[in-house]
N, C-alpha and C positions, 0 to 999 in steps of 0.2 A: 430712105433706106428701103430696101427690097425685103420681102420676108426672110426671117433667119432660121437656119437649123434649130430642132426643138433641142438637140443635145446642149447648145450654148446655154439655154435655160435651164435645162436641169443641171446641168454643173454648177451653175451661179446659186441653183435654190440649194444643192448639196453645201455647197461650200458656206451657206448662209442660215441653213436650218430652217427652211422654209419649202412649202409645196406649192403649185400652181393647178388651179383648176382647170380642166380642160373642158370646154362647152361645147356641146353638139350643136351645128348650126345647119338650118336649111333655108331660112328666109332673111332679107333684109332686117326686120325689125328685131331679131335676135341678135344680130351681128351689131346694130347700133346700141341695144342695151348693153352688152359685153364692153364694147369701146366706151363707152360712156364712163359706165363703172370702172374700167382701167382706167382711163383719162384723170378721172376723180381722185382715184386712190395711187395713183403712180405703179401700175400693177402691168408686170410681163403678161402677154397672152398666147393661150392655145387655142387656138379654133379649129372644132375637128368635124369631118362631115363622114357620115357611114354611108355604104355603099345605096343604102335606100335614100339617103339626102342626093348623093349626087344623081340618081334617076331624077327624084323628083324634081331638084330644081334644074337640072340642066349642067353640066359640066361647065360650059362658058358662063352661063348665068352664075353660077355658084363661084366660079374663079374671080370673076370680076366684081362680085360682092365684097370678097375679102382682098383684093386688089385695092378697092374703094377706101376700106378701112385703113389698109396699109398708107394709101396718099393721103387721107384725113388725118392719120396719126403717124407720123411720120418718127415721131420720137417714142414710140412704144415699141418694142421688139416683138414682134408676130410670128407665131410657127403655125403652119397651116397642114394640119397633121389628118392621113386617112383613118380611119377608125375600122377594127375590126376586118381588115382585108382577108379574103377567104381563099386566095391563091396567090403565087406570085405576079401572073398575070394582070392582077386587080391592081396591085402595088405597084406595078411598073408601069400602068396607064395613069395612076395617081402621079406618080412621078413626072411623066410627061405634061401633064395637065397642071403642073407649079407647085405642087406640095412639096415641101420641105420636109415630111417625114412621114414615115408608115407604119402602119402595123399589120404584120404577118402572123395574123392568129392560126398559126398550125395545130392547137390545141383540138379543132374541129377538121374533119376532111374538107374537101373542096366543097361537098353541097353544105357546108355551114351548118349541118345538123348532127352529124356521125362523129362521136368521139374518135380522135386519131391515136395513134401509138406515139411513144416518144420519139423513136426513130422518124416517124414522118414529119412530126413536129420539128425535129432538128434540121433535117435534110431541107425541108422547104424554106423555113426560115434563115439558116447560112446562106442559101441560094440567094433570097432577097438582100440579106444583108451586104452580100459581096457585090451585086449591083448599085444598088442604093450609095452605100459609102464611096464607091468610085465617081459619083457625081456629088458627094459631100450631102446627103440626104440622111437624116437619122433612121433607125429602125426599131419598133416595139415589138417584143414578142410576148406570148402568154404560155404558161404553164399550167395545167389543172384547168377544168372547167368550170365556168361560173353557174351557180345553181345554189339552191337553197338547201342549207342544212337540216332544216325541220320536214320538207318534204322528200327531198332528195332530185326535186325536177327542177328544172330551169323556165327562163322566160325569155322571149324572142326578143332582141332588137332590130328591126326592120328586116325581120327575117333571119336573122344570126341568132342559133341558139340550139343545144341539144334537143334530142326529143328522146322521152321514156323517162325512165328513172336512173338514176347513177349512185355508187356507193360513197359513203364520206370519204374512202380515199381518193377516189375519184374527185373530190370537190373539195380538195383541199392540196395546195400546192407543196410537192416533197421537199425538204430544203437540201438533200442529197443531191437529188435529181436537178435542182434548181443551180447548184454550182456546176455542175456537168454540161447542164443546157447553155450556159452563160459562155463557158469556156469554149465549146464546140460551134456556138453560132457568133459570139461578138456582138451580140443585141448592144445597143444603146439603153433600154430601158426593159423591166421584165414586167409584167402584168401577173399576178397570183390570184388565186382562189381562195377564198378565205370564207365563205359561206355569204358573199353578197351576190345579187343577181340584178338583171336590167329590170324597169319598170318602177311603178309605184308600189306593187304588190310582193314587196321585200320579206316581209317578216310580221305574222300575227299577232305579236307581241315586242313590248320594247325588248330590243336583242343583247343578250347575255351572252358569255363568253362560250355557251353551250351551242349557239347558232350563229355566233359571229367572233371569228378565231382571228381577232387582232394580234393574240398572242403567238400565231404562226408567222406574223411579219416580223416580228422581233429575232424570231428563230431564224427566218431566212436572212435577216439583214446580220445578224451574228456570224452566218456564213460567207455573205456576201456585202460586206461593208462598203464597198466601192461601186455596187451595183445599185442604180435608179428604180427604185420599186412603183408601181402603178397600182391604185386601187380604181376596178371598175364597179359599176352598180353603185356608185355612193351617192345617190340624192339623198338628201335627209328628209322630204317628203314634208314639208312644214306643215302642221294640223292648221295655221290661218289660211291656206290655200285651199286645202280639202273642205274646211266650214264653207268658205266663199262660193265654191264650186256647187256644194251641195243647197245652200242657201238661195240660189239661183236656179235650182232647178236639175241640178247636177246627181249622177247616183253613184258615188264612188263609198264602197264600203270602208269599217274602220281599217287603215294598214300603217304600218312602221317603216320608216326608213333607217338609214346610217346615222346615229347622233354624232352631230360635231365633234363633241368630247371623245370619240372613238376614232374618229378620224384624224385628230388632232394627235392621239397616241401613236396612229400609225405616223405620222409627219416625223414623231420624234425618233421611230425605228426605221427610217431611210425613204420612206414615201415619197415622192417629188412631183407626182402628176395625179390627179385624182378627177375622174370621169364624172362630170354631171351632165346630164340632159332632162329627166324628169321633174326636177326642181322646177325648171324653165318653163316646160310644158304645161306644169300646173299652174303657173304664175300669169301665162297667157290665156290658158281657159278660164281662170278665174275672172280677169279682165273683161274677157269678152263677154261673159256670161253676166258680170254685171252690169256691163255697158249696154247691152240688149237689154235686159230687164228694167234698166232705170229710163230709159228712151227708145221705148219699143216703135216708134215712129221714123227713128233714124235709119236712113239706109247709105250712109257716107262710110265708108270703110275705114277713114282714117279716124272715126268716132269711136271705133272698138280697136284699133291697132295701136293708137299715143297711149292708150293708158296700160297696154301688154308691154309696151317698150319700159313705162314705169316700172309696173311691178317685177318685170326680169331685171332691171337695172338693181332694185331693191337686195333680189336674191343674188346677183353678181358681186354686188359691193360687201355684202355680207360674208360672202365666200373668200374674197379677196383678203379682207380684215382676218377672218377667222383661221385661214390657213395661213396668215403671217406673209403674205405676198405683196401685200400693200408697200409702197415706197421703194419696191426694188428695181421697177422699169428703168429709172434714170442711173442707175447704177452699174447697168450689162452695156458693155461695150459692144454694139450690133457688128455682125461678121456676115460674109456671105457664103455660099454653098460653095463657092470655089475654092475658098480659105480652109474651108473643112474639108473638102476632099483629098487637099494636100496634107491636113494634119492626120487625116486616115490612113495615108498613102505611107507616110513615115512613120507609122506604127505608135505615134503620140496617145492617141485615142484606143488603143487597145484595152480590151477589157482586162481589169485587174482582178482577179478571183483569191488573192493571197491577203490572209490577214496579218495587218501589221503586229509585232510582237510586243507583247505588254513590256511596260518600263517599270 
């Protein structure tokens, strides 16, 4: 089976009360780890690539690595997603290269560092939706800027992130604006700003409601009960990997990620996609440092990469189970982009922003 639209996976997740971890990928080992974990837990998969990943691996190499996963695990539905597209052109090039889903991040302007106006965001996102839906591809938008409620600052992901300091209002998605945004753009999923940020240094202390506004997700979900919500910057930064990295020569200071139990609260309030990158980066770094320290004379790359697959697989398996994704891959009837293009054209998948009347 070919790659599937992300909307197919998110709809199934919504109907069955779970979320799907969306893992960023740059190389073969990451994809192998994700797919092995998905196969063992019977989980649907979202493999996503940033602009930086596409540049690092090369369009053709990255596409064929993901197609290799599709061929090796035909029973698992896989969506290929462009993370943080900075312009319509970036999204269109992703679709041409086989991506079945794209993110048009209009929360920032095309330079990927200047906070954009609401109207700019609506206009560029709606433009991408029109084109993507015509070929059956899914679209994720973003409203509000990802950044720390502690400092007002953000952290870049492969060069994507605002510069300077923003107000609390800019760092939290407004529920009223969210309704208007979904109505006017017709996005399939909405990434919201709640105080999470990219990278390992998300919080200086275990996050509470003051600096991690999980309650804002519930507010948005109450206004948009039929919209798939996305959490970005949601790695949990496991202490075991930090300890191992530092044990073998690393210098990562004390830091905290997003607790799994907080993510689970979000899932119960409409979160259907949870972006994770840092956790796998930490796992692979811990594996390589440990392997190098224990056998310093070894120069076979496989000596370092095999344990990195093992450790990343552990992260992925944990998240598939913790987000209640496990056991659902085999329940999803795989469908093509062409089939979804017809659904979009018929209006079957139009955004429903109306709340169901209470009984």
